[in-house]
C-alpha positions, 0 to 999 in steps of 0.5 A: 494432492494435484497441482490444480487443487494445489493452485486453487488452494493457493489463491483462496489462501491468498484472496483471504489475505488480501480481504483482510489486510483490506478490511483491517488497514484504515488508510486508503492507498491513495490517502496513504500516497497522498500522505507520503507525497505531502511530506516528501514535498514538505521536506524538500520545501525545508531544505530548498534555497530561495533568492532573497 
């Protein structure tokens, strides 16, 4: 097998994996980031002292 054939096969495998991951993953990337940072902000506010 030549190098170009191997490169093409690697690309096909990678594309199949990406498509399967996108299809099976329930949360979009933006939704995941939003949930992550909402949680971080909540924890930061919880431990931050406020002047009373």
